[in-house]
Predicted model as a PDB file, atoms N, CA, C, CB and O in Angstrom, pLDDT in the B-factor column:
MODEL        1                                                                  
ATOM      1  N   MET A   1      15.381  71.313  -7.305  1.00 70.00           N  
ATOM      2  CA  MET A   1      15.765  70.645  -6.067  1.00 70.00           C  
ATOM      3  C   MET A   1      15.674  69.133  -6.219  1.00 70.00           C  
ATOM      4  CB  MET A   1      14.883  71.115  -4.908  1.00 70.00           C  
ATOM      5  O   MET A   1      16.410  68.409  -5.548  1.00 70.00           O  
ATOM      6  N   SER A   2      14.791  68.634  -7.081  1.00 81.00           N  
ATOM      7  CA  SER A   2      14.627  67.185  -7.172  1.00 81.00           C  
ATOM      8  C   SER A   2      15.861  66.506  -7.747  1.00 81.00           C  
ATOM      9  CB  SER A   2      13.418  66.848  -8.019  1.00 81.00           C  
ATOM     10  O   SER A   2      16.130  65.353  -7.409  1.00 81.00           O  
ATOM     11  N   ILE A   3      16.630  67.190  -8.618  1.00 90.00           N  
ATOM     12  CA  ILE A   3      17.843  66.574  -9.154  1.00 90.00           C  
ATOM     13  C   ILE A   3      18.865  66.373  -8.044  1.00 90.00           C  
ATOM     14  CB  ILE A   3      18.441  67.437 -10.285  1.00 90.00           C  
ATOM     15  O   ILE A   3      19.601  65.386  -8.056  1.00 90.00           O  
ATOM     16  N   ILE A   4      18.922  67.273  -7.104  1.00 90.00           N  
ATOM     17  CA  ILE A   4      19.832  67.123  -5.968  1.00 90.00           C  
ATOM     18  C   ILE A   4      19.392  65.950  -5.103  1.00 90.00           C  
ATOM     19  CB  ILE A   4      19.885  68.424  -5.129  1.00 90.00           C  
ATOM     20  O   ILE A   4      20.224  65.177  -4.626  1.00 90.00           O  
ATOM     21  N   ARG A   5      18.084  65.816  -4.901  1.00 89.00           N  
ATOM     22  CA  ARG A   5      17.576  64.687  -4.110  1.00 89.00           C  
ATOM     23  C   ARG A   5      17.824  63.362  -4.812  1.00 89.00           C  
ATOM     24  CB  ARG A   5      16.082  64.855  -3.837  1.00 89.00           C  
ATOM     25  O   ARG A   5      18.099  62.362  -4.149  1.00 89.00           O  
ATOM     26  N   ILE A   6      17.734  63.329  -6.133  1.00 91.00           N  
ATOM     27  CA  ILE A   6      18.007  62.087  -6.860  1.00 91.00           C  
ATOM     28  C   ILE A   6      19.477  61.728  -6.773  1.00 91.00           C  
ATOM     29  CB  ILE A   6      17.582  62.212  -8.327  1.00 91.00           C  
ATOM     30  O   ILE A   6      19.819  60.554  -6.627  1.00 91.00           O  
ATOM     31  N   ILE A   7      20.352  62.718  -6.860  1.00 93.00           N  
ATOM     32  CA  ILE A   7      21.788  62.457  -6.701  1.00 93.00           C  
ATOM     33  C   ILE A   7      22.070  61.936  -5.294  1.00 93.00           C  
ATOM     34  CB  ILE A   7      22.618  63.741  -6.978  1.00 93.00           C  
ATOM     35  O   ILE A   7      22.848  60.997  -5.124  1.00 93.00           O  
ATOM     36  N   LEU A   8      21.446  62.534  -4.293  1.00 90.00           N  
ATOM     37  CA  LEU A   8      21.605  62.052  -2.922  1.00 90.00           C  
ATOM     38  C   LEU A   8      21.056  60.642  -2.771  1.00 90.00           C  
ATOM     39  CB  LEU A   8      20.908  62.994  -1.940  1.00 90.00           C  
ATOM     40  O   LEU A   8      21.606  59.839  -2.018  1.00 90.00           O  
ATOM     41  N   ALA A   9      19.973  60.334  -3.482  1.00 93.00           N  
ATOM     42  CA  ALA A   9      19.385  58.997  -3.415  1.00 93.00           C  
ATOM     43  C   ALA A   9      20.321  57.950  -3.989  1.00 93.00           C  
ATOM     44  CB  ALA A   9      18.056  58.963  -4.154  1.00 93.00           C  
ATOM     45  O   ALA A   9      20.317  56.804  -3.539  1.00 93.00           O  
ATOM     46  N   ILE A  10      21.115  58.323  -4.967  1.00 95.00           N  
ATOM     47  CA  ILE A  10      22.064  57.378  -5.546  1.00 95.00           C  
ATOM     48  C   ILE A  10      23.270  57.200  -4.627  1.00 95.00           C  
ATOM     49  CB  ILE A  10      22.516  57.851  -6.937  1.00 95.00           C  
ATOM     50  O   ILE A  10      23.775  56.087  -4.471  1.00 95.00           O  
ATOM     51  N   ILE A  11      23.729  58.279  -4.025  1.00 96.00           N  
ATOM     52  CA  ILE A  11      24.900  58.210  -3.142  1.00 96.00           C  
ATOM     53  C   ILE A  11      24.539  57.607  -1.788  1.00 96.00           C  
ATOM     54  CB  ILE A  11      25.504  59.606  -2.947  1.00 96.00           C  
ATOM     55  O   ILE A  11      25.202  56.682  -1.320  1.00 96.00           O  
ATOM     56  N   LEU A  12      23.494  58.130  -1.165  1.00 96.00           N  
ATOM     57  CA  LEU A  12      23.051  57.669   0.150  1.00 96.00           C  
ATOM     58  C   LEU A  12      21.519  57.703   0.173  1.00 96.00           C  
ATOM     59  CB  LEU A  12      23.659  58.556   1.305  1.00 96.00           C  
ATOM     60  O   LEU A  12      20.928  58.732   0.500  1.00 96.00           O  
ATOM     61  N   PRO A  13      20.875  56.584  -0.173  1.00 96.00           N  
ATOM     62  CA  PRO A  13      19.414  56.567  -0.355  1.00 96.00           C  
ATOM     63  C   PRO A  13      18.584  57.126   0.805  1.00 96.00           C  
ATOM     64  CB  PRO A  13      18.985  55.179  -0.602  1.00 96.00           C  
ATOM     65  O   PRO A  13      17.656  57.892   0.546  1.00 96.00           O  
ATOM     66  N   PRO A  14      18.863  56.789   2.066  1.00 96.00           N  
ATOM     67  CA  PRO A  14      18.012  57.344   3.129  1.00 96.00           C  
ATOM     68  C   PRO A  14      18.052  58.866   3.225  1.00 96.00           C  
ATOM     69  CB  PRO A  14      18.420  56.764   4.449  1.00 96.00           C  
ATOM     70  O   PRO A  14      17.077  59.485   3.651  1.00 96.00           O  
ATOM     71  N   LEU A  15      19.159  59.465   2.837  1.00 95.00           N  
ATOM     72  CA  LEU A  15      19.253  60.924   2.894  1.00 95.00           C  
ATOM     73  C   LEU A  15      18.335  61.575   1.864  1.00 95.00           C  
ATOM     74  CB  LEU A  15      20.700  61.374   2.667  1.00 95.00           C  
ATOM     75  O   LEU A  15      17.693  62.585   2.153  1.00 95.00           O  
ATOM     76  N   GLY A  16      18.271  61.004   0.669  1.00 94.00           N  
ATOM     77  CA  GLY A  16      17.353  61.518  -0.348  1.00 94.00           C  
ATOM     78  C   GLY A  16      15.902  61.402   0.082  1.00 94.00           C  
ATOM     79  O   GLY A  16      15.104  62.308  -0.159  1.00 94.00           O  
ATOM     80  N   VAL A  17      15.558  60.280   0.722  1.00 95.00           N  
ATOM     81  CA  VAL A  17      14.187  60.090   1.212  1.00 95.00           C  
ATOM     82  C   VAL A  17      13.899  61.035   2.368  1.00 95.00           C  
ATOM     83  CB  VAL A  17      13.963  58.629   1.652  1.00 95.00           C  
ATOM     84  O   VAL A  17      12.798  61.577   2.466  1.00 95.00           O  
ATOM     85  N   PHE A  18      14.872  61.236   3.239  1.00 95.00           N  
ATOM     86  CA  PHE A  18      14.687  62.146   4.378  1.00 95.00           C  
ATOM     87  C   PHE A  18      14.389  63.567   3.910  1.00 95.00           C  
ATOM     88  CB  PHE A  18      15.935  62.143   5.273  1.00 95.00           C  
ATOM     89  O   PHE A  18      13.501  64.226   4.450  1.00 95.00           O  
ATOM     90  N   PHE A  19      15.129  64.042   2.905  1.00 93.00           N  
ATOM     91  CA  PHE A  19      14.883  65.394   2.403  1.00 93.00           C  
ATOM     92  C   PHE A  19      13.561  65.502   1.662  1.00 93.00           C  
ATOM     93  CB  PHE A  19      16.010  65.823   1.492  1.00 93.00           C  
ATOM     94  O   PHE A  19      13.053  66.606   1.466  1.00 93.00           O  
ATOM     95  N   THR A  20      12.996  64.374   1.249  1.00 93.00           N  
ATOM     96  CA  THR A  20      11.724  64.396   0.531  1.00 93.00           C  
ATOM     97  C   THR A  20      10.533  64.301   1.478  1.00 93.00           C  
ATOM     98  CB  THR A  20      11.674  63.261  -0.476  1.00 93.00           C  
ATOM     99  O   THR A  20       9.603  65.101   1.377  1.00 93.00           O  
ATOM    100  N   VAL A  21      10.545  63.330   2.402  1.00 94.00           N  
ATOM    101  CA  VAL A  21       9.365  63.103   3.242  1.00 94.00           C  
ATOM    102  C   VAL A  21       9.614  63.303   4.736  1.00 94.00           C  
ATOM    103  CB  VAL A  21       8.855  61.717   3.016  1.00 94.00           C  
ATOM    104  O   VAL A  21       8.661  63.296   5.516  1.00 94.00           O  
ATOM    105  N   GLY A  22      10.849  63.477   5.149  1.00 94.00           N  
ATOM    106  CA  GLY A  22      11.151  63.614   6.565  1.00 94.00           C  
ATOM    107  C   GLY A  22      11.232  62.249   7.230  1.00 94.00           C  
ATOM    108  O   GLY A  22      11.415  61.231   6.562  1.00 94.00           O  
ATOM    109  N   ILE A  23      11.097  62.239   8.537  1.00 95.00           N  
ATOM    110  CA  ILE A  23      11.182  60.974   9.278  1.00 95.00           C  
ATOM    111  C   ILE A  23       9.779  60.378   9.368  1.00 95.00           C  
ATOM    112  CB  ILE A  23      11.798  61.188  10.713  1.00 95.00           C  
ATOM    113  O   ILE A  23       9.041  60.606  10.327  1.00 95.00           O  
ATOM    114  N   ARG A  24       9.443  59.616   8.349  1.00 93.00           N  
ATOM    115  CA  ARG A  24       8.158  58.911   8.284  1.00 93.00           C  
ATOM    116  C   ARG A  24       8.436  57.455   7.975  1.00 93.00           C  
ATOM    117  CB  ARG A  24       7.207  59.539   7.211  1.00 93.00           C  
ATOM    118  O   ARG A  24       9.586  57.017   8.005  1.00 93.00           O  
ATOM    119  N   GLY A  25       7.406  56.717   7.684  1.00 95.00           N  
ATOM    120  CA  GLY A  25       7.532  55.300   7.396  1.00 95.00           C  
ATOM    121  C   GLY A  25       8.412  55.006   6.196  1.00 95.00           C  
ATOM    122  O   GLY A  25       9.156  54.026   6.203  1.00 95.00           O  
ATOM    123  N   ALA A  26       8.340  55.843   5.156  1.00 95.00           N  
ATOM    124  CA  ALA A  26       9.147  55.630   3.954  1.00 95.00           C  
ATOM    125  C   ALA A  26      10.634  55.752   4.273  1.00 95.00           C  
ATOM    126  CB  ALA A  26       8.756  56.635   2.857  1.00 95.00           C  
ATOM    127  O   ALA A  26      11.457  55.045   3.692  1.00 95.00           O  
ATOM    128  N   PHE A  27      10.974  56.637   5.183  1.00 96.00           N  
ATOM    129  CA  PHE A  27      12.374  56.806   5.583  1.00 96.00           C  
ATOM    130  C   PHE A  27      12.903  55.557   6.263  1.00 96.00           C  
ATOM    131  CB  PHE A  27      12.525  58.009   6.512  1.00 96.00           C  
ATOM    132  O   PHE A  27      13.991  55.081   5.941  1.00 96.00           O  
ATOM    133  N   TRP A  28      12.129  55.025   7.210  1.00 97.00           N  
ATOM    134  CA  TRP A  28      12.575  53.834   7.942  1.00 97.00           C  
ATOM    135  C   TRP A  28      12.598  52.607   7.037  1.00 97.00           C  
ATOM    136  CB  TRP A  28      11.664  53.577   9.151  1.00 97.00           C  
ATOM    137  O   TRP A  28      13.476  51.754   7.169  1.00 97.00           O  
ATOM    138  N   LEU A  29      11.645  52.515   6.128  1.00 97.00           N  
ATOM    139  CA  LEU A  29      11.650  51.426   5.163  1.00 97.00           C  
ATOM    140  C   LEU A  29      12.879  51.508   4.266  1.00 97.00           C  
ATOM    141  CB  LEU A  29      10.374  51.452   4.321  1.00 97.00           C  
ATOM    142  O   LEU A  29      13.474  50.485   3.926  1.00 97.00           O  
ATOM    143  N   ASN A  30      13.253  52.713   3.887  1.00 97.00           N  
ATOM    144  CA  ASN A  30      14.419  52.873   3.036  1.00 97.00           C  
ATOM    145  C   ASN A  30      15.700  52.507   3.769  1.00 97.00           C  
ATOM    146  CB  ASN A  30      14.502  54.294   2.525  1.00 97.00           C  
ATOM    147  O   ASN A  30      16.609  51.935   3.167  1.00 97.00           O  
ATOM    148  N   ILE A  31      15.789  52.820   5.037  1.00 97.00           N  
ATOM    149  CA  ILE A  31      16.962  52.403   5.811  1.00 97.00           C  
ATOM    150  C   ILE A  31      17.048  50.881   5.835  1.00 97.00           C  
ATOM    151  CB  ILE A  31      16.902  52.967   7.256  1.00 97.00           C  
ATOM    152  O   ILE A  31      18.125  50.315   5.648  1.00 97.00           O  
ATOM    153  N   LEU A  32      15.924  50.223   6.065  1.00 97.00           N  
ATOM    154  CA  LEU A  32      15.902  48.763   6.081  1.00 97.00           C  
ATOM    155  C   LEU A  32      16.296  48.188   4.725  1.00 97.00           C  
ATOM    156  CB  LEU A  32      14.516  48.258   6.482  1.00 97.00           C  
ATOM    157  O   LEU A  32      17.099  47.258   4.659  1.00 97.00           O  
ATOM    158  N   LEU A  33      15.746  48.725   3.653  1.00 97.00           N  
ATOM    159  CA  LEU A  33      16.086  48.237   2.318  1.00 97.00           C  
ATOM    160  C   LEU A  33      17.553  48.486   1.981  1.00 97.00           C  
ATOM    161  CB  LEU A  33      15.197  48.899   1.276  1.00 97.00           C  
ATOM    162  O   LEU A  33      18.190  47.659   1.328  1.00 97.00           O  
ATOM    163  N   THR A  34      18.085  49.611   2.420  1.00 96.00           N  
ATOM    164  CA  THR A  34      19.491  49.910   2.161  1.00 96.00           C  
ATOM    165  C   THR A  34      20.393  48.957   2.933  1.00 96.00           C  
ATOM    166  CB  THR A  34      19.810  51.363   2.535  1.00 96.00           C  
ATOM    167  O   THR A  34      21.437  48.546   2.425  1.00 96.00           O  
ATOM    168  N   LEU A  35      20.008  48.606   4.139  1.00 97.00           N  
ATOM    169  CA  LEU A  35      20.807  47.648   4.913  1.00 97.00           C  
ATOM    170  C   LEU A  35      20.744  46.244   4.321  1.00 97.00           C  
ATOM    171  CB  LEU A  35      20.330  47.616   6.361  1.00 97.00           C  
ATOM    172  O   LEU A  35      21.722  45.498   4.377  1.00 97.00           O  
ATOM    173  N   LEU A  36      19.599  45.887   3.756  1.00 96.00           N  
ATOM    174  CA  LEU A  36      19.454  44.562   3.158  1.00 96.00           C  
ATOM    175  C   LEU A  36      20.158  44.464   1.808  1.00 96.00           C  
ATOM    176  CB  LEU A  36      17.983  44.221   2.997  1.00 96.00           C  
ATOM    177  O   LEU A  36      20.603  43.386   1.411  1.00 96.00           O  
ATOM    178  N   GLY A  37      20.256  45.561   1.124  1.00 93.00           N  
ATOM    179  CA  GLY A  37      20.927  45.595  -0.173  1.00 93.00           C  
ATOM    180  C   GLY A  37      20.910  47.009  -0.688  1.00 93.00           C  
ATOM    181  O   GLY A  37      19.870  47.668  -0.656  1.00 93.00           O  
ATOM    182  N   PHE A  38      22.024  47.483  -1.157  1.00 94.00           N  
ATOM    183  CA  PHE A  38      22.114  48.888  -1.542  1.00 94.00           C  
ATOM    184  C   PHE A  38      21.202  49.220  -2.722  1.00 94.00           C  
ATOM    185  CB  PHE A  38      23.548  49.240  -1.886  1.00 94.00           C  
ATOM    186  O   PHE A  38      20.590  50.288  -2.743  1.00 94.00           O  
ATOM    187  N   LEU A  39      21.105  48.331  -3.695  1.00 96.00           N  
ATOM    188  CA  LEU A  39      20.282  48.582  -4.887  1.00 96.00           C  
ATOM    189  C   LEU A  39      18.789  48.728  -4.566  1.00 96.00           C  
ATOM    190  CB  LEU A  39      20.474  47.453  -5.886  1.00 96.00           C  
ATOM    191  O   LEU A  39      18.153  49.635  -5.103  1.00 96.00           O  
ATOM    192  N   PRO A  40      18.203  47.877  -3.714  1.00 97.00           N  
ATOM    193  CA  PRO A  40      16.790  48.108  -3.354  1.00 97.00           C  
ATOM    194  C   PRO A  40      16.566  49.453  -2.664  1.00 97.00           C  
ATOM    195  CB  PRO A  40      16.298  46.992  -2.446  1.00 97.00           C  
ATOM    196  O   PRO A  40      15.520  50.076  -2.845  1.00 97.00           O  
ATOM    197  N   GLY A  41      17.533  49.897  -1.882  1.00 96.00           N  
ATOM    198  CA  GLY A  41      17.429  51.206  -1.240  1.00 96.00           C  
ATOM    199  C   GLY A  41      17.417  52.339  -2.243  1.00 96.00           C  
ATOM    200  O   GLY A  41      16.664  53.301  -2.094  1.00 96.00           O  
ATOM    201  N   ILE A  42      18.259  52.225  -3.273  1.00 96.00           N  
ATOM    202  CA  ILE A  42      18.303  53.248  -4.322  1.00 96.00           C  
ATOM    203  C   ILE A  42      16.998  53.272  -5.107  1.00 96.00           C  
ATOM    204  CB  ILE A  42      19.486  52.998  -5.272  1.00 96.00           C  
ATOM    205  O   ILE A  42      16.449  54.342  -5.371  1.00 96.00           O  
ATOM    206  N   ILE A  43      16.504  52.099  -5.479  1.00 96.00           N  
ATOM    207  CA  ILE A  43      15.260  52.020  -6.249  1.00 96.00           C  
ATOM    208  C   ILE A  43      14.104  52.617  -5.455  1.00 96.00           C  
ATOM    209  CB  ILE A  43      14.946  50.559  -6.630  1.00 96.00           C  
ATOM    210  O   ILE A  43      13.307  53.385  -5.995  1.00 96.00           O  
ATOM    211  N   HIS A  44      14.011  52.270  -4.186  1.00 97.00           N  
ATOM    212  CA  HIS A  44      12.927  52.802  -3.345  1.00 97.00           C  
ATOM    213  C   HIS A  44      13.061  54.309  -3.177  1.00 97.00           C  
ATOM    214  CB  HIS A  44      12.925  52.118  -1.965  1.00 97.00           C  
ATOM    215  O   HIS A  44      12.059  55.023  -3.219  1.00 97.00           O  
ATOM    216  N   ALA A  45      14.267  54.799  -2.989  1.00 96.00           N  
ATOM    217  CA  ALA A  45      14.470  56.237  -2.800  1.00 96.00           C  
ATOM    218  C   ALA A  45      14.063  57.017  -4.044  1.00 96.00           C  
ATOM    219  CB  ALA A  45      15.934  56.529  -2.453  1.00 96.00           C  
ATOM    220  O   ALA A  45      13.392  58.043  -3.938  1.00 96.00           O  
ATOM    221  N   ILE A  46      14.457  56.546  -5.210  1.00 95.00           N  
ATOM    222  CA  ILE A  46      14.083  57.235  -6.444  1.00 95.00           C  
ATOM    223  C   ILE A  46      12.576  57.175  -6.658  1.00 95.00           C  
ATOM    224  CB  ILE A  46      14.815  56.622  -7.648  1.00 95.00           C  
ATOM    225  O   ILE A  46      11.973  58.134  -7.140  1.00 95.00           O  
ATOM    226  N   TRP A  47      11.972  56.046  -6.299  1.00 96.00           N  
ATOM    227  CA  TRP A  47      10.513  55.927  -6.422  1.00 96.00           C  
ATOM    228  C   TRP A  47       9.797  56.922  -5.502  1.00 96.00           C  
ATOM    229  CB  TRP A  47      10.065  54.489  -6.095  1.00 96.00           C  
ATOM    230  O   TRP A  47       8.831  57.560  -5.921  1.00 96.00           O  
ATOM    231  N   VAL A  48      10.257  57.059  -4.262  1.00 95.00           N  
ATOM    232  CA  VAL A  48       9.635  57.984  -3.315  1.00 95.00           C  
ATOM    233  C   VAL A  48       9.794  59.419  -3.804  1.00 95.00           C  
ATOM    234  CB  VAL A  48      10.253  57.823  -1.907  1.00 95.00           C  
ATOM    235  O   VAL A  48       8.848  60.204  -3.731  1.00 95.00           O  
ATOM    236  N   ILE A  49      10.970  59.771  -4.298  1.00 94.00           N  
ATOM    237  CA  ILE A  49      11.210  61.122  -4.782  1.00 94.00           C  
ATOM    238  C   ILE A  49      10.341  61.423  -6.001  1.00 94.00           C  
ATOM    239  CB  ILE A  49      12.691  61.311  -5.126  1.00 94.00           C  
ATOM    240  O   ILE A  49       9.749  62.499  -6.091  1.00 94.00           O  
ATOM    241  N   ALA A  50      10.262  60.479  -6.938  1.00 93.00           N  
ATOM    242  CA  ALA A  50       9.450  60.685  -8.139  1.00 93.00           C  
ATOM    243  C   ALA A  50       7.972  60.765  -7.792  1.00 93.00           C  
ATOM    244  CB  ALA A  50       9.690  59.561  -9.148  1.00 93.00           C  
ATOM    245  O   ALA A  50       7.246  61.568  -8.380  1.00 93.00           O  
ATOM    246  N   LYS A  51       7.515  59.954  -6.855  1.00 93.00           N  
ATOM    247  CA  LYS A  51       6.100  59.968  -6.443  1.00 93.00           C  
ATOM    248  C   LYS A  51       5.748  61.279  -5.767  1.00 93.00           C  
ATOM    249  CB  LYS A  51       5.797  58.795  -5.495  1.00 93.00           C  
ATOM    250  O   LYS A  51       4.655  61.810  -5.969  1.00 93.00           O  
ATOM    251  N   HIS A  52       6.654  61.800  -4.974  1.00 90.00           N  
ATOM    252  CA  HIS A  52       6.389  63.036  -4.232  1.00 90.00           C  
ATOM    253  C   HIS A  52       6.424  64.272  -5.117  1.00 90.00           C  
ATOM    254  CB  HIS A  52       7.393  63.191  -3.116  1.00 90.00           C  
ATOM    255  O   HIS A  52       5.755  65.260  -4.813  1.00 90.00           O  
ATOM    256  N   ASP A  53       7.193  64.241  -6.213  1.00 80.00           N  
ATOM    257  CA  ASP A  53       7.318  65.412  -7.083  1.00 80.00           C  
ATOM    258  C   ASP A  53       6.152  65.614  -8.032  1.00 80.00           C  
ATOM    259  CB  ASP A  53       8.565  65.308  -7.876  1.00 80.00           C  
ATOM    260  O   ASP A  53       6.105  66.636  -8.718  1.00 80.00           O  
ATOM    261  N   LYS A  54       5.215  64.692  -8.102  1.00 69.00           N  
ATOM    262  CA  LYS A  54       4.079  64.851  -9.028  1.00 69.00           C  
ATOM    263  C   LYS A  54       3.141  65.924  -8.603  1.00 69.00           C  
ATOM    264  CB  LYS A  54       3.322  63.574  -9.159  1.00 69.00           C  
ATOM    265  O   LYS A  54       2.143  66.173  -9.278  1.00 69.00           O  
TER     266      LYS A  54                                                      
ENDMDL                                                                          
END                                                                             
């Protein structure tokens, strides 16, 4: 399942974070980062997914 979340994180970062942690602080932070710049949103989303899968 994590490969699907990583693909979603690359296409639409907040969606990958949502499927990983739900509507929490990381989700709202990722929306903000994605609005400020798409690349920071992707980096944060992949970091959240990798941190959660450990």
